[in-house]
VEXLUM-558921 format. One line per 3 residues: number of its first residue (from 1); their letters; for each residue x, y, z of C-alpha. Coordinates in steps of 0.001 Angstrom, whole numbers, plus 500000, padded with zeros to 6 digits. Layout:
// residues N
NUM	A	X,Y,Z; ... $
END
This chain:
// residues 332
1	MNK	457988,204077,203020; 460214,201034,203112; 463060,201062,205592 $
4	LFL	466174,199011,204946; 468273,197498,207670; 471417,195351,207636 $
7	YGD	472653,192653,210007; 475300,189964,210040; 477211,187304,211985 $
10	VGG	480881,187866,211447; 483131,184911,212275; 486709,183810,211771 $
13	TKT	485582,181035,209346; 482412,182337,207746; 480298,185508,207663 $
16	LLR	476565,185619,207100; 475116,188961,205917; 471412,189859,205447 $
19	LAE	469669,192937,204070; 466071,193308,205099; 463250,195855,204722 $
22	INR	460235,196832,206772; 457150,197782,204953; 453965,198465,206920 $
25	GEI	455238,196379,209834; 456109,193433,207574; 459751,192351,207455 $
28	RTR	461162,190607,204415; 464756,189692,203459; 465953,191595,200396 $
31	FAQ	469344,189852,199962; 471333,187237,201806; 474857,185972,201350 $
34	RYE	477408,183672,203009; 481098,184417,202653; 484322,182613,203498 $
37	SRL	485809,185219,205806; 489473,184584,204958; 488848,185402,201290 $
40	FAT	488621,189160,202213; 491429,191332,203497; 488998,193444,205579 $
43	FSE	485336,193359,206667; 484779,196662,204756; 485871,194937,201591 $
46	MLD	483354,192176,202155; 480552,194599,203060; 481230,196661,199951 $
49	AFL	480890,193516,197822; 477685,192582,199614; 475978,195934,199073 $
52	DQA	477125,195948,195471; 475630,192466,194870; 472483,193520,196653 $
55	GID	471876,196153,193956; 469958,198619,196125; 469274,202264,195305 $
58	SRP	469275,203540,198923; 471477,202746,201891; 470257,200933,205029 $
61	LAA	469173,203133,207912; 470627,200783,210617; 473006,197869,210917 $
64	CFA	474135,195447,213589; 476973,193038,213248; 477778,190203,215684 $
67	VAG	481532,189907,215785; 483665,186960,216977; 485789,189053,219371 $
70	PIV	485693,191614,222202; 483953,194917,221509; 485598,198019,223091 $
73	AQQ	484162,201472,222370; 482537,200039,219171; 485929,198819,217980 $
76	AKL	486482,195063,217393; 489376,192818,216522; 488468,189345,215573 $
79	TNL	490065,186761,217778; 490790,184311,214981; 491170,186627,211933 $
82	PWQ	493349,189715,211480; 490344,192068,210918; 489750,195322,212841 $
85	ISG	486227,196637,212594; 484971,200072,213692; 481324,200822,213995 $
88	GDI	481999,204479,213436; 483989,203875,210276; 481316,201628,208869 $
91	SHD	478708,204283,209539; 480803,206981,207797; 482130,204932,204917 $
94	FSI	478854,203307,203989; 476486,206183,204943; 474517,204061,207480 $
97	PSV	473166,206401,210191; 473106,203844,212985; 475634,201036,213284 $
100	KLI	476284,198786,216288; 478842,195995,216885; 477978,193288,219424 $
103	NDF	479887,190242,220537; 478856,187140,218621; 477782,185242,221754 $
106	EAV	475910,188241,223006; 474008,187926,219697; 473375,184180,220302 $
109	ALA	472138,185007,223790; 469747,187652,222439; 468250,184994,220088 $
112	IES	467514,182451,222877; 464034,183875,223674; 462947,183713,220005 $
115	LMP	464149,180080,219263; 461513,177488,218443; 461324,174038,220233 $
118	VDL	462747,172457,217047; 465838,174606,217473; 466737,172898,220752 $
121	VTL	467949,169483,221681; 467547,168858,225462; 470347,166998,227237 $
124	QTG	468882,167513,230685; 465299,168704,231381; 466039,169900,234917 $
127	KAH	463724,172360,236738; 463981,175816,235203; 463499,178778,237588 $
130	AHA	461653,181730,236079; 463817,184824,235568; 466957,182996,236759 $
133	MRA	470382,183479,235179; 471223,181676,232000; 474558,180792,230317 $
136	VLG	475107,180541,226584; 478377,178947,225357; 479621,177281,222286 $
139	AGT	482709,175801,220590; 483354,176546,216953; 486285,178393,215517 $
142	GMG	486814,179573,219089; 484905,179281,222394; 482178,181892,222974 $
145	VAW	480369,182654,226231; 477626,185075,227223; 475198,185377,230147 $
148	LAW	471532,186252,230184; 470282,188173,233252; 466662,189223,233985 $
151	SNG	465906,192925,234478; 462937,195186,233878; 460716,192445,232520 $
154	GYF	463081,190801,230135; 466485,189137,229647; 469503,191177,228583 $
157	AIP	472787,189760,227335; 476150,190193,228965; 479120,189394,226730 $
160	SEA	482296,187821,228047; 485655,186381,227075; 485339,183390,229400 $
163	GHM	486581,181084,226620; 490017,182351,227486; 489891,181160,231136 $
166	DFA	492452,178572,232177; 491689,174944,231213; 491064,173001,234427 $
169	PTN	491852,169265,233996; 489854,166832,236127; 491676,163542,235821 $
172	PLQ	495198,162179,235167; 494646,161968,231304; 493544,165553,231174 $
175	IKL	496475,166650,233331; 498816,164968,230893; 497021,166761,228068 $
178	LET	497402,170081,229824; 501115,169471,230347; 501573,168593,226648 $
181	LQH	499822,171793,225526; 501645,173936,228134; 504893,172780,226648 $
184	KFG	503642,174000,223222; 501726,177182,224107; 502614,178171,227680 $
187	HVS	499178,179421,228689; 496443,176918,227956; 492965,178372,227771 $
190	VER	489606,176529,227530; 489514,177580,223877; 492768,175609,223228 $
193	LLS	490684,172475,223838; 487102,173519,223055; 487263,174554,219456 $
196	GTG	487881,173012,216025; 491625,173458,216651; 491185,172112,220165 $
199	LTH	489644,168871,218875; 492678,168513,216627; 495022,169021,219612 $
202	IFK	493192,166315,221510; 493390,163929,218496; 497105,164521,218056 $
205	FLQ	497672,164049,221800; 495831,160720,221936; 497716,159434,218924 $
208	STA	501118,160458,220351; 500458,158860,223745; 499003,155687,222237 $
211	TTS	495953,156078,224489; 493937,154017,222035; 495135,150588,221008 $
214	SNL	495038,150312,217196; 497129,148967,214356; 496183,151935,212221 $
217	API	498971,154218,210977; 499058,157683,212622; 497226,160364,210721 $
220	DLE	498987,163710,210186; 496487,166561,210348; 496665,170302,209889 $
223	DDS	496172,172362,213037; 492556,173210,212374; 491093,169849,211406 $
226	GAT	488169,169435,213787; 485779,168582,210994; 488070,165890,209782 $
229	VTT	488348,164353,213281; 484567,164362,213589; 484203,162631,210203 $
232	LAL	486889,160053,211173; 484933,159275,214307; 481330,159279,213083 $
235	THR	481805,158008,209536; 484951,155846,209601; 484780,154792,213293 $
238	HPA	488491,155554,213715; 489324,154584,217334; 491505,157574,218139 $
241	AIA	488965,159987,216677; 486138,158353,218660; 488242,158657,221834 $
244	SLD	488899,162299,220921; 485202,163147,220686; 484594,161427,224008 $
247	LFA	487352,163393,225676; 486170,166601,224011; 482613,166038,225311 $
250	EIY	483953,165309,228790; 485979,168556,228953; 483039,170477,227384 $
253	GAY	480619,169151,230023; 482910,169992,232966; 483483,173567,231624 $
256	AGN	479734,174099,230990; 479112,172914,234570; 481715,175434,235848 $
259	LAL	479904,178241,234122; 476540,177108,235406; 477956,177199,238964 $
262	AGL	479658,180553,238447; 476376,182185,237319; 474028,180002,239383 $
265	CRG	472274,179431,236075; 469004,177884,237203; 467387,179361,234131 $
268	GVY	469325,176949,231894; 472544,176402,230016; 472479,176642,226216 $
271	IAG	475222,174938,224119; 475581,176777,220819; 478379,177061,218341 $
274	GIA	479101,175065,215184; 480507,171837,216772; 477823,170650,219222 $
277	PKM	474994,170009,216630; 477398,167758,214675; 478089,165567,217699 $
280	IGC	474643,165315,219322; 474998,161537,219595; 478276,161879,221460 $
283	LNA	476911,164583,223764; 473874,162318,224393; 476091,159329,225249 $
286	GGF	476482,160418,228894; 480042,161707,229253; 479075,165371,228767 $
289	MRA	476355,165331,231399; 478334,163232,233820; 481166,165805,233717 $
292	FRD	478585,168624,233938; 477082,167212,237119; 480368,166048,238726 $
295	KGR	480598,168987,241227; 480923,167164,244516; 478504,168520,247110 $
298	FAS	476716,170501,244392; 475928,167528,242169; 472215,167573,243189 $
301	LMR	472007,171261,242185; 473540,170538,238804; 470829,167919,238156 $
304	EIP	468229,170681,238366; 469759,172960,235731; 468236,172546,232282 $
307	VHV	470802,171934,229478; 469978,172371,225859; 471951,172270,222546 $
310	VNN	471105,175098,220171; 470487,173351,216847; 469905,176512,214780 $
313	PEA	473105,177479,212913; 471799,181022,212480; 471147,181903,216172 $
316	GLL	473793,184638,216128; 472239,186094,212992; 468799,186162,214647 $
319	GAK	470295,188081,217668; 471946,190600,215335; 468627,191010,213461 $
322	REA	466824,191726,216748; 469275,194358,217727; 469275,195955,214283 $
325	QHL	465481,196216,214401; 465789,197843,217868; 468308,200392,216418 $
328	LDK	465831,201139,213608; 462897,201611,215981; 464898,203786,218299 $
331	CH	466402,206089,215699; 463585,206354,213190 $
END
């Protein structure tokens, strides 16, 4: 008998949903869809549309959704979208016996073991220690962070909200950037800088302080224009945009290094999220890794930690799939 299961990666910008079936040990995708999250008032509305489009006669037996926000008692509120999701409500409303919500970067962390070499771009080879801690982080709509710890013969994922830690500037320019954002927001988290919106903040700051010498007229951008800044830098070679990417990479590297120290992540640091793969050249230029390693007396240790960029945009989806299969095996 075929068994259906459902999994998805639910984000503030986009949501990826998949319906799969297992038949005699073989897994195949029955239906897949990508949605713009903001076009739906609730996640349930989106899920209802997905199942209707899938045109199935029976309901899935298990479902796992990776959600961009903290999970408390199987309740989630997206950090960058006014959605509240309840695992229990989904189970009841859609007649799915087993439903689980996990943090989106917990899902990315769960996928690390199953990634192929082509899915990774190595920034620093280092000397990986078997069974050592790993850190997974990534800038996109927000900043996600999870840990991987070894136990009972395998890695298990530990979700976190470390993206909301205080931003720690490391030089006079970054201090001035912090002061500018404090005036606007009060508390300035890492996510205020390391996200699509954060890249826009950096661009606006550099324009307003005339950090880059240019005769170009200032560009007025919407608050969440990270993709536009990236295009201005990589395609149009706009000087303020290029400087913005360089500063972004510097802040990113320093923060990734802080997480590597906090977890003593000799097993590796994995940079995921939607932004890093689009600026591989900038990350490889040197500023990211210099900031990563710039930890004073621990600089030599930082050189030993492998650092990779996750180049697979569906890593979170793979983690949710893995957990959905686990639910299916456990319950049926």
